[in-house]
SEBAKE-557468 format. One record per residue (C-alpha): residue number from 1; residue in three letters; x negated, y, z. Coordinates in steps of 0.25 Angstrom, whole numbers, always signed. Each point is the difference from the previous one (the first is absolute). Layout:
// residues N
{NUM 'ALA' {X Y Z}};
...
// end
This chain:
// residues 390
{1 'MET' {+49 +139 -8}};
{2 'PRO' {-3 -15 -1}};
{3 'ARG' {-14 -3 -3}};
{4 'PRO' {-3 -7 -14}};
{5 'THR' {+1 -15 +0}};
{6 'THR' {-14 -1 -5}};
{7 'ASP' {-5 +5 +13}};
{8 'VAL' {-8 -10 +8}};
{9 'GLN' {+1 +2 +15}};
{10 'ALA' {-8 -5 +12}};
{11 'PHE' {+7 -9 +9}};
{12 'GLU' {-3 -6 +14}};
{13 'ALA' {+6 -12 +6}};
{14 'HIS' {+6 +2 +14}};
{15 'ALA' {+11 -9 +7}};
{16 'THR' {+8 +7 +11}};
{17 'ASP' {-3 -6 +14}};
{18 'ALA' {+15 -3 +0}};
{19 'ASP' {-1 -9 -12}};
{20 'LEU' {-11 -7 +7}};
{21 'ASP' {+7 -2 +13}};
{22 'ASP' {+12 -5 -8}};
{23 'LEU' {-8 -10 -7}};
{24 'ARG' {-6 -5 +14}};
{25 'ALA' {+14 -1 +6}};
{26 'ARG' {+5 -8 -12}};
{27 'LEU' {-11 -9 +1}};
{28 'ALA' {+2 -2 +15}};
{29 'ALA' {+15 -3 -2}};
{30 'ALA' {-2 -9 -12}};
{31 'ARG' {+9 -13 +0}};
{32 'LEU' {-8 -11 -6}};
{33 'PRO' {+4 -14 -5}};
{34 'GLU' {-4 -13 +6}};
{35 'ALA' {-13 -6 -5}};
{36 'GLU' {-2 -7 -13}};
{37 'THR' {+3 -15 +0}};
{38 'ILE' {-14 -3 -6}};
{39 'HIS' {-10 -2 +12}};
{40 'ARG' {-14 -1 -5}};
{41 'ALA' {-13 +5 +8}};
{42 'GLY' {-8 +10 -7}};
{43 'PRO' {-8 +2 -9}};
{44 'ASP' {+10 -6 -10}};
{45 'PRO' {+6 +8 -11}};
{46 'ARG' {+12 -10 +1}};
{47 'ARG' {+4 +8 +13}};
{48 'TRP' {+6 +10 -9}};
{49 'ASP' {+8 -9 -9}};
{50 'GLN' {+13 +6 +6}};
{51 'GLY' {-5 +14 +0}};
{52 'VAL' {-7 +8 +11}};
{53 'PRO' {-2 -8 +12}};
{54 'LEU' {+7 +5 +13}};
{55 'ALA' {-13 +0 +8}};
{56 'ASP' {-8 +8 -10}};
{57 'LEU' {+11 +10 -1}};
{58 'VAL' {+2 +2 +15}};
{59 'ASP' {-15 +3 +1}};
{60 'LEU' {+0 +10 -11}};
{61 'VAL' {+12 +7 +5}};
{62 'SER' {-6 +1 +13}};
{63 'TYR' {-12 +6 -6}};
{64 'TRP' {+8 +10 -9}};
{65 'ARG' {+7 +5 +13}};
{66 'THR' {-11 +1 +9}};
{67 'GLY' {-14 +0 -7}};
{68 'TYR' {+2 +5 -14}};
{69 'ASN' {-4 +15 -3}};
{70 'TRP' {+8 +6 -11}};
{71 'ARG' {-7 +14 +2}};
{72 'SER' {-14 -6 -4}};
{73 'PHE' {+6 -4 -14}};
{74 'GLU' {+6 +13 -2}};
{75 'GLU' {-13 +7 +3}};
{76 'ARG' {-7 -9 -11}};
{77 'LEU' {+11 +4 -10}};
{78 'ASN' {-2 +14 +3}};
{79 'ARG' {-15 -1 -1}};
{80 'ILE' {+0 -6 -13}};
{81 'GLY' {+9 +11 -5}};
{82 'GLN' {+15 -1 -3}};
{83 'PHE' {+9 +8 -10}};
{84 'ARG' {+14 +0 -6}};
{85 'THR' {+5 +5 -13}};
{86 'THR' {+14 -1 -7}};
{87 'ILE' {+1 -8 -13}};
{88 'ASP' {+13 -2 -8}};
{89 'GLY' {+7 +5 +13}};
{90 'LEU' {-6 -10 +9}};
{91 'GLY' {-11 +4 +11}};
{92 'ILE' {-12 -9 -2}};
{93 'HIS' {-10 -1 +12}};
{94 'PHE' {-15 -4 -3}};
{95 'LEU' {-14 +0 +6}};
{96 'HIS' {-10 +7 -7}};
{97 'ARG' {-15 -1 +3}};
{98 'ARG' {-9 +7 -10}};
{99 'SER' {-15 -5 -1}};
{100 'ALA' {-12 +9 +3}};
{101 'ARG' {-6 -7 -13}};
{102 'ALA' {-1 +8 -12}};
{103 'ASP' {+1 -12 -9}};
{104 'ALA' {+13 -6 +7}};
{105 'THR' {+12 -5 -8}};
{106 'PRO' {+14 +2 +4}};
{107 'LEU' {+7 -13 +5}};
{108 'ILE' {+14 -3 +4}};
{109 'LEU' {+3 -11 +9}};
{110 'THR' {+14 -6 +1}};
{111 'HIS' {+5 -9 +11}};
{112 'GLY' {+12 -9 +0}};
{113 'TRP' {+10 -7 +9}};
{114 'PRO' {-1 -2 +12}};
{115 'GLY' {-12 +9 -1}};
{116 'SER' {-2 +15 +1}};
{117 'VAL' {-11 +10 +0}};
{118 'ALA' {-5 -7 +12}};
{119 'GLU' {-6 -11 -9}};
{120 'PHE' {-11 +10 -5}};
{121 'ILE' {-4 +8 +12}};
{122 'ASP' {-12 -8 +3}};
{123 'VAL' {-5 +1 -14}};
{124 'VAL' {+2 +14 -4}};
{125 'ASP' {-12 +6 +6}};
{126 'GLU' {-10 -10 -6}};
{127 'LEU' {+7 +1 -14}};
{128 'ALA' {-1 +15 +0}};
{129 'ASP' {-14 +1 +6}};
{130 'PRO' {-7 -14 -1}};
{131 'LYS' {-12 -2 +9}};
{132 'ASP' {-7 -6 -12}};
{133 'ALA' {-4 +11 -9}};
{134 'ASP' {+0 -9 -12}};
{135 'ALA' {+14 -4 +2}};
{136 'PRO' {+11 +8 -7}};
{137 'ALA' {+8 +11 +7}};
{138 'PHE' {+14 +4 -1}};
{139 'HIS' {+10 +11 +3}};
{140 'VAL' {+10 -9 +7}};
{141 'VAL' {+15 +2 -1}};
{142 'VAL' {+10 -9 +8}};
{143 'PRO' {+14 +3 -2}};
{144 'SER' {+12 -6 +8}};
{145 'LEU' {+10 -7 -10}};
{146 'PRO' {+14 +7 -1}};
{147 'GLY' {+8 -5 +12}};
{148 'PHE' {-13 -4 +8}};
{149 'GLY' {-7 +8 +12}};
{150 'TYR' {+1 +15 -1}};
{151 'SER' {+5 +0 -15}};
{152 'ASP' {+14 +3 -2}};
{153 'LYS' {+11 -10 -1}};
{154 'PRO' {+6 +0 -14}};
{155 'ALA' {+15 +3 +1}};
{156 'THR' {+4 -6 -13}};
{157 'THR' {-5 -12 -9}};
{158 'GLY' {-11 +1 -10}};
{159 'TRP' {-13 +1 +8}};
{160 'GLY' {-6 -13 -5}};
{161 'THR' {-14 -3 -4}};
{162 'GLU' {+0 +7 -14}};
{163 'LYS' {+5 +13 +7}};
{164 'ILE' {-10 -1 +11}};
{165 'ALA' {-11 -2 -10}};
{166 'ALA' {+4 +13 -7}};
{167 'ALA' {+1 +7 +13}};
{168 'TRP' {-15 -4 +3}};
{169 'VAL' {-5 +6 -13}};
{170 'GLU' {+7 +13 +4}};
{171 'LEU' {-5 -1 +14}};
{172 'MET' {-15 -2 -4}};
{173 'GLY' {+2 +11 -10}};
{174 'ARG' {+4 +10 +11}};
{175 'LEU' {-12 -3 +7}};
{176 'GLY' {-9 +3 -12}};
{177 'TYR' {-2 -14 -4}};
{178 'ARG' {+4 -1 -15}};
{179 'THR' {-7 -14 -1}};
{180 'PHE' {-2 -10 +11}};
{181 'LEU' {-2 -14 +4}};
{182 'ALA' {+11 -8 +7}};
{183 'HIS' {+0 -12 +9}};
{184 'GLY' {+12 -8 +6}};
{185 'GLY' {+5 -13 +6}};
{186 'ASP' {+14 -5 +2}};
{187 'TRP' {+10 +10 -5}};
{188 'GLY' {-12 +9 -1}};
{189 'GLY' {-6 -10 -10}};
{190 'ASN' {+12 +1 -8}};
{191 'ILE' {+0 +15 +0}};
{192 'THR' {-15 +0 -4}};
{193 'THR' {+3 -9 -12}};
{194 'VAL' {+11 +9 -4}};
{195 'LEU' {-10 +12 +1}};
{196 'GLY' {-10 -7 -8}};
{197 'GLY' {+10 -4 -11}};
{198 'ARG' {+9 +12 -1}};
{199 'PHE' {-10 +11 +3}};
{200 'PRO' {-14 -3 -7}};
{201 'LYS' {-3 +15 -3}};
{202 'HIS' {+0 +2 +15}};
{203 'VAL' {-5 -13 +6}};
{204 'LEU' {-15 -3 -2}};
{205 'GLY' {+2 -14 +4}};
{206 'ILE' {+6 -9 +11}};
{207 'HIS' {-3 -10 +11}};
{208 'THR' {+10 -9 +6}};
{209 'THR' {+2 -12 +9}};
{210 'PHE' {+14 -3 -7}};
{211 'ALA' {-3 -3 -15}};
{212 'GLU' {+14 -5 -4}};
{213 'GLY' {+0 -7 -14}};
{214 'PRO' {+12 +1 -9}};
{215 'PRO' {+10 -11 +2}};
{216 'GLY' {+1 -14 -8}};
{217 'LEU' {-15 -3 -1}};
{218 'SER' {-5 -14 -1}};
{219 'THR' {-8 -7 +10}};
{220 'GLU' {-8 -7 -11}};
{221 'GLY' {-15 +2 +0}};
{222 'LEU' {+0 +5 +15}};
{223 'THR' {-10 -5 +9}};
{224 'ASN' {+5 -9 +12}};
{225 'LEU' {-2 +12 +9}};
{226 'GLU' {+8 +9 -9}};
{227 'ARG' {+11 -11 -1}};
{228 'ARG' {+0 +0 +15}};
{229 'TRP' {+2 +15 +1}};
{230 'THR' {+12 -1 -9}};
{231 'GLU' {+6 -11 +8}};
{232 'GLU' {-2 +8 +13}};
{233 'THR' {+6 +13 -6}};
{234 'HIS' {+12 -8 -5}};
{235 'ASP' {+2 -6 +14}};
{236 'PHE' {-1 +13 +7}};
{237 'TRP' {+11 +6 -9}};
{238 'HIS' {+9 -12 +1}};
{239 'HIS' {-2 -3 +15}};
{240 'ARG' {-6 +11 +8}};
{241 'ALA' {+6 +13 -7}};
{242 'ALA' {+13 +1 +8}};
{243 'TYR' {-4 +14 +5}};
{244 'ALA' {-1 +5 -15}};
{245 'LYS' {+13 -5 -4}};
{246 'GLN' {+7 +6 +12}};
{247 'GLN' {-7 +14 -3}};
{248 'ALA' {+3 -1 -15}};
{249 'THR' {+14 -3 +2}};
{250 'ARG' {+5 +5 +14}};
{251 'PRO' {-11 +10 +5}};
{252 'GLN' {+11 +8 +7}};
{253 'THR' {+5 -12 +9}};
{254 'ILE' {-14 -4 +5}};
{255 'GLY' {-3 +15 +1}};
{256 'TYR' {+9 +2 +12}};
{257 'SER' {-8 -10 +8}};
{258 'LEU' {-13 +6 -4}};
{259 'VAL' {+3 +14 +3}};
{260 'ASP' {+8 -3 +13}};
{261 'SER' {-9 -11 +7}};
{262 'PRO' {-15 +2 +1}};
{263 'VAL' {-2 -15 +4}};
{264 'GLY' {+8 -4 -13}};
{265 'LEU' {-9 +9 -8}};
{266 'LEU' {-12 -5 +6}};
{267 'ALA' {+4 -15 -2}};
{268 'TRP' {+4 +3 -15}};
{269 'ILE' {-14 +6 -3}};
{270 'LEU' {-9 -8 +9}};
{271 'ASP' {+6 -13 -7}};
{272 'LYS' {-7 +5 -13}};
{273 'PHE' {-13 +4 +6}};
{274 'ALA' {-1 -14 +6}};
{275 'GLU' {+4 -8 -12}};
{276 'TRP' {-7 +9 -10}};
{277 'SER' {-14 +2 +7}};
{278 'ASP' {-12 -10 -1}};
{279 'THR' {+1 -6 +14}};
{280 'GLU' {+3 -13 +6}};
{281 'ASP' {+10 +4 +11}};
{282 'SER' {+2 +15 +2}};
{283 'PRO' {-2 +12 -8}};
{284 'PHE' {-8 +6 +12}};
{285 'GLU' {-12 -9 -4}};
{286 'THR' {-3 +10 -11}};
{287 'ILE' {+9 +12 +3}};
{288 'SER' {+0 +8 +13}};
{289 'ARG' {+13 +1 +8}};
{290 'ASP' {-1 +15 -1}};
{291 'ARG' {-1 +0 -15}};
{292 'VAL' {+13 -8 -1}};
{293 'LEU' {+7 +9 +10}};
{294 'ASP' {-5 +12 -7}};
{295 'ASP' {+8 -5 -12}};
{296 'VAL' {+12 -5 +7}};
{297 'THR' {+1 +13 +9}};
{298 'LEU' {-1 +9 -13}};
{299 'TYR' {+12 -8 -6}};
{300 'TRP' {+7 +2 +14}};
{301 'LEU' {-2 +15 +2}};
{302 'THR' {+3 +3 -14}};
{303 'ARG' {+13 -9 +0}};
{304 'THR' {-4 -5 -13}};
{305 'GLY' {+4 -15 +1}};
{306 'ALA' {+11 +1 -9}};
{307 'SER' {-5 +10 -10}};
{308 'SER' {-13 -7 -2}};
{309 'ALA' {+7 -13 -2}};
{310 'ARG' {+7 +6 -12}};
{311 'ILE' {-12 +0 -9}};
{312 'TYR' {+4 -15 -2}};
{313 'TYR' {+14 +4 -4}};
{314 'GLU' {-6 +10 -10}};
{315 'SER' {-11 -8 -6}};
{316 'HIS' {+0 -15 +4}};
{317 'ASN' {-4 -7 -13}};
{318 'SER' {+0 +13 -8}};
{319 'LEU' {-14 +0 -5}};
{320 'ASP' {+2 +1 -15}};
{321 'PRO' {-5 -13 -7}};
{322 'GLU' {-4 +8 -12}};
{323 'LEU' {-9 +9 +8}};
{324 'ARG' {-15 -1 -3}};
{325 'VAL' {-12 +7 +6}};
{326 'ASP' {-11 +5 -9}};
{327 'VAL' {-8 +8 +10}};
{328 'PRO' {-12 -8 +7}};
{329 'ALA' {+5 -8 +11}};
{330 'ALA' {-7 -7 +12}};
{331 'ILE' {+8 -11 +7}};
{332 'THR' {-2 -7 +13}};
{333 'VAL' {+7 -13 +4}};
{334 'TYR' {-1 -2 +15}};
{335 'PRO' {+1 -15 +4}};
{336 'ARG' {+12 +1 +9}};
{337 'ASP' {+8 +11 -7}};
{338 'ILE' {+15 -4 -2}};
{339 'GLU' {-1 +1 -16}};
{340 'LYS' {-12 -4 -8}};
{341 'TYR' {+0 +1 -15}};
{342 'PRO' {-11 -8 -8}};
{343 'ARG' {-9 +9 -9}};
{344 'PRO' {+5 -5 -13}};
{345 'TRP' {+14 +4 +4}};
{346 'ALA' {-5 +14 +5}};
{347 'GLN' {-7 +2 -13}};
{348 'GLU' {+13 +0 -7}};
{349 'ARG' {+4 +13 +7}};
{350 'TYR' {-13 +6 +4}};
{351 'ARG' {-8 +1 -14}};
{352 'ARG' {-13 +5 +6}};
{353 'ILE' {-4 -7 +12}};
{354 'VAL' {-14 +4 +4}};
{355 'ARG' {-1 -7 +13}};
{356 'TRP' {+7 -12 +6}};
{357 'GLY' {-3 -1 +15}};
{358 'SER' {+3 -14 +8}};
{359 'PRO' {-4 +2 +14}};
{360 'GLU' {-2 -11 +10}};
{361 'ARG' {+9 +7 +11}};
{362 'GLY' {+12 +9 +1}};
{363 'GLY' {+15 +0 -2}};
{364 'HIS' {+11 +10 -4}};
{365 'PHE' {-6 +11 +9}};
{366 'PRO' {-15 +1 -3}};
{367 'SER' {-2 +14 +4}};
{368 'LEU' {+4 -4 +14}};
{369 'GLU' {-5 -14 +0}};
{370 'VAL' {-14 +1 -7}};
{371 'PRO' {-2 +16 -1}};
{372 'GLU' {-14 -1 -2}};
{373 'TYR' {+1 -10 -11}};
{374 'PHE' {+12 +8 -6}};
{375 'VAL' {-8 +13 -1}};
{376 'LYS' {-12 -7 -7}};
{377 'ASP' {+9 -8 -9}};
{378 'LEU' {+8 +13 -4}};
{379 'GLN' {-12 +8 -2}};
{380 'GLU' {-6 -11 -9}};
{381 'GLY' {+13 -2 -8}};
{382 'LEU' {+2 +15 -2}};
{383 'ALA' {-15 +2 -4}};
{384 'ALA' {+2 -10 -10}};
{385 'VAL' {+13 +7 -5}};
{386 'LEU' {-8 +13 -1}};
{387 'ALA' {-11 -6 -7}};
{388 'ALA' {+9 -7 -11}};
{389 'GLY' {+5 +14 -4}};
{390 'HIS' {+14 +4 -3}};
// end
């Protein structure tokens, strides 16, 4: 007899030796293009103007093949605690770390693309059981988005951000968390906004690094800094977002390369870590090679290059312009993030902003770039949310 779909089952990550040997063989046999035609000595961000420089990629491929240890990452995932459950016919994978503190509040963290649960493994323990006894503690849940990591790949259309948010409410309920807090950036920020707007009976409040205001707002009354943010965001979407247009329109086409070639997958993802992090030359100024390869190898071993790209096909530009968030919200805008919305614009959607963070450092991947600051900011933001009341 099949087990009820409401079951939550323990899960352990373990790639086969054959899969790891195959990866190393493919890396050794990779065919690479000639070097870019821009020749600049580092450090210089313009070295990346044509994409990932050949020398940087060669070095990282060599380390991936001969020095990187996937088993270490698997052990960390298993130590945190991994589980799977089936929601609306789709298997959902998630990390779950219960706090030892009696006053802990449930918290769901949602990643985006090209991220994964790997974004949060360095911060889960401190969020669950902080060293500072005065800091808030959380029962931390980190799901893999549908089509990402160890979650199942949707076989039909329909798994957009609205459906994912509803699935997260169901997931938290199965864990005994009728009410909870939510955090996210990138697609996770979009999903967190939907959670706060659609499910206020369950969501105590939110923290996001992606506070997207409704379209069509005026720049009148904005500060010079805020105007620059809008110009940078406009420039990003009009001149540096070819990846999003490709994945939103033809995810299957790029998917063949991402699933068949580990070097192609690495270059596609590394390009974003480089451009979107708060660095002057290379993402490895703030993010270790191992953390980047944890993320990329997870995509490779689970063959999710195509299925993860489809979230753009499902949800690109789909956030309801009429959606409003009335639960308390804490918002942080990192200076080198790819999208930065002024507070007056954010206030048009998030009606109860109780904390606005503007750190001096950090980009699109703050939990990897500045993990200690990210934890402190998240703790303070969610403490303000809880103090504001539902």
